[in-house]
C-alpha positions in Angstrom: 0.0 0.1 0.0 2.9 2.4 0.7 4.2 1.9 -2.9 0.6 2.8 -4.3 0.5 5.9 -2.2 2.9 7.7 -4.4 0.6 7.0 -7.3 -2.5 8.2 -5.2 -0.8 11.5 -4.3 0.4 12.2 -7.7 -3.0 11.4 -9.2 -4.9 13.6 -6.7 -2.5 16.6 -7.4 -2.6 16.2 -11.1 -6.3 15.7 -11.3 -7.1 18.9 -9.2 -4.5 21.1 -10.9 -5.8 20.1 -14.4 -9.3 20.7 -13.4 -8.7 24.3 -12.3 -6.5 24.9 -15.1 -9.1 23.8 -17.5 -12.1 25.4 -15.8 -10.4 28.7 -15.2 -9.4 29.1 -18.8 -12.2 27.8 -20.9 -13.7 31.3 -21.9 -10.3 32.7 -22.5 -9.4 29.6 -24.8 -12.8 30.1 -26.6 -12.0 33.6 -27.5 -8.6 32.6 -28.7 -10.0 29.9 -30.9 -12.5 32.4 -32.2 -9.7 34.8 -33.1 -8.2 32.0 -35.4 -6.1 29.6 -33.5 -7.1 26.1 -34.4 -8.8 24.1 -31.4 -6.3 21.2 -31.7 -3.4 23.4 -31.1 -5.1 25.1 -28.1 -6.1 22.0 -26.4 -2.5 20.5 -27.1 -1.0 23.5 -25.4 -3.2 23.1 -22.3 -2.6 19.3 -22.1 1.2 19.8 -22.4 1.0 22.4 -19.6 -1.0 19.9 -17.6 1.6 17.2 -18.3 4.2 19.4 -16.8 2.1 19.8 -13.7 1.4 16.1 -13.7 5.3 15.2 -14.0 5.9 17.7 -11.2 3.2 16.1 -8.9 4.8 12.6 -9.6 8.2 13.9 -8.7 7.0 15.3 -5.6 5.3 12.2 -4.6 8.3 10.0 -5.5 10.5 12.1 -3.3 8.2 11.8 -0.5 8.0 7.9 -1.1 11.8 7.6 -1.3 12.3 9.6 2.0 9.7 7.4 3.7 10.5 3.8 2.6 12.8 3.9 -0.5 12.3 2.0 -3.8 12.5 -1.8 -4.3 11.9 -1.5 -8.0 12.6 2.1 -9.2 11.7 1.7 -12.8 8.3 0.2 -12.0 7.4 2.7 -9.2 8.4 5.7 -11.2 6.5 4.6 -14.4 3.6 3.6 -12.3 3.4 7.0 -10.5 3.8 8.9 -13.9 0.7 6.8 -15.4 -1.4 7.6 -12.1 -0.8 11.2 -12.8 -1.5 11.2 -16.5 -4.7 9.3 -16.1 -5.9 11.9 -13.5 -4.7 14.7 -15.6 -7.2 13.4 -18.3 -9.8 13.1 -15.7 -9.4 16.6 -14.3 -9.3 17.9 -17.9 -12.7 16.2 -18.9 -14.4 17.4 -15.8 -12.9 20.7 -15.9 -14.3 21.1 -19.7 -17.7 19.8 -18.7 -18.3 21.3 -15.3 -18.2 25.2 -14.8 -18.9 25.5 -11.3 -15.5 24.9 -9.3 -17.3 23.4 -6.2 -19.2 20.9 -8.2 -16.1 19.9 -10.3 -13.9 19.7 -7.3 -16.5 17.3 -5.7 -16.7 15.1 -8.7 -12.7 14.8 -9.0 -12.6 13.9 -5.3 -15.3 11.4 -5.5 -13.8 9.8 -8.4 -10.3 9.6 -6.7 -11.9 8.4 -3.2 -13.6 5.5 -5.0 -10.5 4.7 -7.1 -8.2 4.6 -4.0 -10.7 3.0 -1.4 -12.0 0.2 -3.7 -8.7 -0.2 -5.7 -6.5 -3.4 -5.4 -4.2 -1.8 -3.0 -6.8 -1.5 -0.3 -9.4 -4.1 -1.3 -9.6 -7.4 -3.2 -7.5 -7.5 -6.3 -9.8 -10.0 -8.2 -13.2 -8.5 -8.0 -14.9 -7.7 -11.3 -16.7 -4.6 -10.0 -13.3 -2.9 -9.4 -11.8 -3.7 -12.7 -13.4 -0.7 -14.6 -11.8 1.7 -12.2 -9.1 4.1 -13.7 -6.1 2.8 -12.1 -7.0 -0.7 -11.3 -4.3 -2.3 -13.6 -1.9 0.4 -13.1 -1.9 -0.3 -9.3 -1.6 -4.0 -9.9 1.5 -3.7 -12.0 3.1 -0.9 -9.8 3.0 -3.0 -6.8 3.9 -6.2 -8.6 0.7 -8.1 -7.9 -0.5 -9.9 -10.9 -4.2 -9.8 -11.5 -4.8 -13.0 -13.4 -7.4 -11.4 -15.5 -5.2 -9.2 -17.9 -5.6 -11.3 -21.0 -3.0 -11.0 -23.8 -2.2 -7.4 -22.9 -1.3 -8.1 -19.4 -1.5 -5.6 -16.6 1.1 -3.3 -17.9 -0.7 -3.4 -21.4 -4.1 -2.4 -19.8 -2.4 0.1 -17.7 -0.8 1.8 -20.8 -4.2 1.6 -22.7 -6.1 3.3 -19.8 -3.4 6.1 -19.8 -3.4 6.6 -23.6 -7.2 6.3 -23.8 -7.8 8.6 -21.1 -5.6 11.3 -22.5 -7.2 10.9 -25.9 -10.6 11.2 -24.6 -9.7 14.3 -22.8 -8.2 15.6 -26.1 -11.6 14.9 -27.9 -13.8 16.5 -25.3 -11.6 19.5 -24.8 -11.8 20.2 -28.8 -15.5 19.5 -28.9 -16.2 21.9 -26.1 -13.9 24.5 -27.3 -15.7 24.9 -30.6 -19.2 25.1 -28.8 -20.6 28.5 -27.7 -22.7 28.7 -24.7 -24.7 31.4 -23.1 -24.6 32.2 -19.4 -27.8 31.8 -17.3 -28.4 34.6 -14.9 -28.1 34.0 -11.3 -31.2 33.7 -9.2 -31.3 36.3 -6.5 -31.7 35.1 -3.0 -33.7 36.8 -0.3 -34.0 36.9 3.5 -36.9 37.9 5.8 -37.5 39.0 9.4 -39.0 35.7 10.5 -37.3 32.3 11.4 -39.6 30.4 9.1 -38.9 32.7 6.3 -35.1 32.5 7.0 -35.5 28.8 7.1 -37.1 28.9 3.6 -34.3 31.2 2.2 -31.8 28.7 3.7 -33.3 25.9 2.0 -33.3 27.8 -1.2 -29.6 28.4 -0.9 -29.0 24.6 -0.4 -31.1 23.9 -3.3 -28.8 25.8 -5.5 -26.1 23.2 -5.1 -27.5 20.3 -7.3 -24.3 18.3 -7.0 -24.7 17.9 -3.3 -28.2 16.5 -3.6 -26.9 14.1 -6.4 -24.3 12.9 -4.1 -26.9 12.2 -1.5 -28.1 9.5 -3.8 -24.9 8.4 -5.3 -22.4 8.3 -2.4 -24.3 5.9 0.0 -25.3 3.4 -2.8 -21.9 3.3 -4.4 -19.6 3.4 -1.2 -21.8 0.9 0.7 -22.9 -1.7 -1.9 -19.5 -1.4 -3.8 -17.7 -2.3 -0.5 -19.9 -5.2 0.0 -19.3 -6.4 -3.5 -15.5 -6.3 -3.4 -14.8 -7.3 0.2 -13.3 -10.8 0.4 -15.0 -13.3 2.9 -12.1 -13.7 5.1 -11.7 -13.6 9.0 -10.4 -10.2 10.5 -9.4 -9.6 14.4 -10.4 -6.6 16.3 -10.9 -5.6 19.8 -14.4 -5.1 21.4 -15.8 -4.2 24.7 -17.9 -6.8 26.6 -18.7 -6.6 30.3 -16.4 -3.6 30.8 -13.4 -5.6 29.5 -11.6 -5.2 26.1 -11.6 -8.5 24.4 -10.2 -9.8 21.1 -12.7 -11.1 18.7 -12.7 -12.6 15.2 -15.6 -11.6 12.5 -15.8 -12.0 8.8 -14.5 -9.0 6.9 -18.0 -8.4 5.0 -19.6 -8.2 8.6 -17.2 -5.4 9.8 -16.9 -3.5 6.5 -20.6 -3.4 6.1 -20.7 -1.6 9.6 -18.0 0.8 8.8 -18.8 2.1 5.3 -22.0 3.9 6.4 -20.2 6.2 8.7 -17.7 7.2 6.1 -20.5 8.2 3.8 -22.6 9.9 6.4 -19.7 12.0 7.7 -18.5 13.1 4.2 -22.1 14.1 3.3 -22.7 15.8 6.5 -19.5 17.8 6.2 -20.6 18.9 3.0 -23.9 19.9 4.2 -22.4 22.0 6.9 -19.9 23.5 4.6 -22.6 24.8 2.2 -25.0 25.6 4.8 -22.6 28.2 6.1 -20.5 29.0 3.2 -23.0 31.7 1.6 -24.6 32.8 4.9 -22.3 35.7 5.8 -23.3 38.5 3.4 -27.1 37.8 3.3 -27.5 37.0 7.0 -25.5 40.2 7.9 -27.7 42.2 5.8 -30.8 40.7 7.7 -29.0 41.3 10.9 -28.6 45.0 10.0 -32.3 45.2 9.0 -33.2 44.2 12.6 -33.4 40.4 12.7 -32.0 38.7 15.7 -28.8 36.7 15.1 -30.2 33.8 17.1 -33.1 33.4 14.7 -30.6 33.6 11.7 -28.5 30.9 13.4 -31.5 28.8 14.2 -32.6 28.8 10.7 -29.1 27.8 9.4 -28.7 25.0 12.0 -32.1 23.7 11.3 -31.3 23.1 7.6 -27.9 21.7 8.6 -29.5 19.2 10.9 -32.3 18.3 8.6 -30.0 17.8 5.8 -27.4 15.7 7.8 -30.2 13.4 9.1 -31.6 12.9 5.6 -28.0 11.8 4.5 -28.0 9.5 7.5 -31.3 7.9 6.7 -30.2 7.4 3.0 -27.0 5.8 4.0 -28.5 3.5 6.8 -31.3 2.5 4.2 -28.4 1.4 1.7 -26.6 -0.5 4.7 -29.6 -2.4 5.8 -29.6 -4.1 2.4 -26.4 -5.6 2.9 -25.8 -5.6 6.7 -27.7 -6.5 9.8 -26.6 -4.8 13.0 -27.1 -6.5 16.3 -28.7 -3.5 17.9 -30.0 -1.1 15.4 -31.1 1.6 17.8 -27.6 1.9 19.1 -26.0 1.7 15.6 -28.5 4.5 14.3 -27.9 6.7 17.2 -24.3 6.5 16.8 -24.4 7.4 13.1 -26.7 10.3 13.9 -24.3 11.7 16.6 -21.5 11.3 13.8 -23.6 13.2 11.2 -24.3 16.1 13.5 -20.6 16.3 14.6 -19.2 16.3 11.1 -22.0 18.7 10.1 -20.7 21.2 12.7 -17.1 20.5 11.3 -18.2 21.4 7.8 -19.7 24.6 9.1 -16.5 25.6 10.7 -14.7 24.9 7.5 -16.6 27.4 5.5 -15.5 30.7 7.1 -11.8 29.7 7.2 -11.3 27.8 3.9 -14.2 28.9 1.7 -16.3 26.6 -0.5 -13.6 25.3 -2.8 -10.9 24.7 -0.1 -13.7 23.5 2.3 -14.9 20.9 -0.3 -11.3 19.4 -0.1 -11.3 19.1 3.7 -14.9 17.8 3.9 -14.0 14.8 2.0 -10.4 14.4 3.3 -11.2 14.6 7.0 -13.8 12.0 7.4 -11.6 9.8 5.0 -8.5 10.2 7.3 -10.6 10.0 10.5 -13.3 7.4 10.0 -11.9 5.6 6.9 -8.4 5.1 8.2 -7.6 6.2 11.9 -10.7 4.5 13.3 -11.1 1.6 10.8 -11.1 -1.9 12.4 -10.1 -3.1 9.0 -6.7 -1.6 9.3 -5.9 -2.2 13.0 -7.8 -4.1 15.9 -8.2 -0.9 17.9 -7.6 2.9 17.2 -4.2 4.3 17.9 -3.7 6.6 20.9 -3.7 9.7 18.4 -6.8 8.5 16.7 -8.8 8.8 20.0 -8.3 12.6 19.8 -10.3 12.9 16.6 -14.0 13.8 16.6 -14.9 10.4 15.0 -13.5 8.1 17.8 -16.4 8.1 20.2 -19.0 7.8 17.4 -17.0 5.0 15.8 -16.6 2.8 19.0 -20.4 3.2 19.8 -21.5 2.3 16.4 -19.2 -0.7 16.3 -20.5 -1.8 19.8 -24.1 -1.5 18.4 -23.1 -3.4 15.2 -21.3 -6.3 16.7 -22.2 -6.8 20.4 -25.4 -7.7 22.3 -24.7 -5.2 25.3 -23.8 -1.6 25.6 -20.2 -1.2 26.8 -19.0 2.1 25.3 -20.1 4.8 27.9 -16.9 6.7 27.9 -16.6 7.0 24.2 -20.3 8.1 24.0 -19.6 11.0 26.4 -16.5 11.8 24.3 -18.6 12.0 21.1 -21.2 14.2 23.0 -18.3 16.4 24.2 -17.1 16.8 20.8 -20.7 17.8 19.5 -21.2 20.2 22.3 -17.7 21.9 21.8 -18.3 22.2 18.0 -21.7 23.6 18.4 -20.2 26.5 20.8 -17.5 27.1 18.1 -20.0 27.3 15.3 -22.0 29.8 17.3 -19.2 32.0 18.0 -17.9 31.8 14.5 -21.2 32.5 13.0 -21.8 35.5 15.3 -18.5 36.9 14.3 -19.0 36.3 10.6 -22.3 38.3 10.3 -21.4 41.0 12.9 -21.7 44.5 11.0 -18.5 45.9 10.0 -17.6 49.6 11.1 -19.9 52.1 9.3 -22.2 49.4 7.9 -25.2 50.4 9.9 -25.1 54.0 8.8 -24.4 52.8 5.1 -27.5 50.5 5.3 -29.7 53.3 6.8 -28.6 55.7 4.1 -29.3 53.3 1.4 -32.7 52.3 2.9 -33.6 56.1 2.9 -32.5 56.6 -0.6 -33.8 53.2 -2.1 -30.4 52.1 -3.3 -29.1 48.7 -3.0 -26.7 47.8 -0.3 -23.3 46.5 -1.3 -22.7 42.9 -0.6 -19.7 43.9 1.3 -21.7 45.7 3.8 
């Protein structure tokens, strides 16, 4: 897995870099083409620039791997890392060509990358048919020298090269076709806030409805994550530590039984963090104007948190419904309660990300933090019990409680439960403080607002 991590890092960096390069320059490129430059030359220039970025990303990843573990087979590792980067260069270019909104595009790039890594042969079974169409399936197998047995005449290296060349060719064709097309811009829909809590809630829901990618992910993430995990998990025993009668005891379960219990919280935490991020990301300007007009900050915050909680609970319900198809918890009430606690916790984490990192940067962290916390640090698939450092993370208490409800017949995780509740309370206080600071009127804003109200002019969004 350490060898493949160089490819993962290079792929992530190359995909994101190429997405932003493509999405940010699409209008400029179209004007240059209209001025007379052949589309093929324009696309070639962009892809060559992206290739330089991909090679730089691969070099950085290889240096990090060399410093960490060294190389057993330098030629294979270097070539594999470069193929990782080029495949995701193409993926980023295609998404950047088709998806204008940087938040939606970033979500799609991250979603493809997480699926590819999490269900790839380095972290899952290597011979499952469901994972063979993944972009770096054969690249990973060849890079870590793990023969697939299903490469046919081309072999794993042949398929890896075919994926690399095919992905770049597809990016080339899509970019050329899109550059030749003209497209009119749709006017942005204005938002509105009122002086009542119900109206503020309705406005907050309208804001949430303007992020269609989020609602698509509500349907896609639970089904893909949970059902794909069940399809690719080998039926082998796994040892982990559980609590029974106040004692920590070793126990052996089948991998599908444990994996089914742990995939739902990853999906729930990721979706909840996105919900919190989007609920607060655009709140500052509109809610500040509402506060200047006389609306109480508490009413505004209640509306935002109400939308946040409802959407997080919806993500939990969808994920648990998908889980129930492939997994049967020993005690469903405890398992459901732990997932609800996790959803609310990570929804507040997402709300804190919004004012600090903004929408695009927050999306990265909204996917990354649950993946590192729930998917790796707390995962019983990787270690029998969490390391000491993992117990400091917000997902520790919820993870221990949900495993207790999923696998044991009596409740034995009182301390982790209080730990999770403490995280929830602390995050709620931080969100309230951060929100009040974010919508606090800037110096002179009240006078500007009053003057604008008297003259009938619009208030600047910066007010």
